[in-house]
C-alpha positions, 0 to 999 in steps of 0.5 A, spaced: 328 453 655 330 460 657 335 463 652 341 465 656 345 468 651 347 476 652 349 480 646 353 486 647 359 490 644 366 488 645 370 491 651 374 496 647 378 501 650 376 508 649 381 514 650 376 519 647 381 521 642 378 523 635 380 519 629 384 525 626 388 526 633 390 518 632 392 519 625 397 525 627 400 520 632 401 515 626 404 520 622 409 522 628 411 515 629 412 514 622 417 520 621 423 516 624 422 510 619 422 515 613 428 519 616 432 513 616 430 510 610 432 517 607 439 516 610 440 509 608 437 509 601 437 517 599 432 521 595 433 517 589 430 511 592 423 514 591 423 515 584 
């Protein structure tokens, strides 16, 4: 019996961006949440 299984990589989308560029995007996305937390809880919540 012939083996008909094909092993290959998953079909992930590749944008060509570096990991560093993606992490900058993550940091930019977290800025609004950080600012809102400062507004609601103040600087005292961080200590």
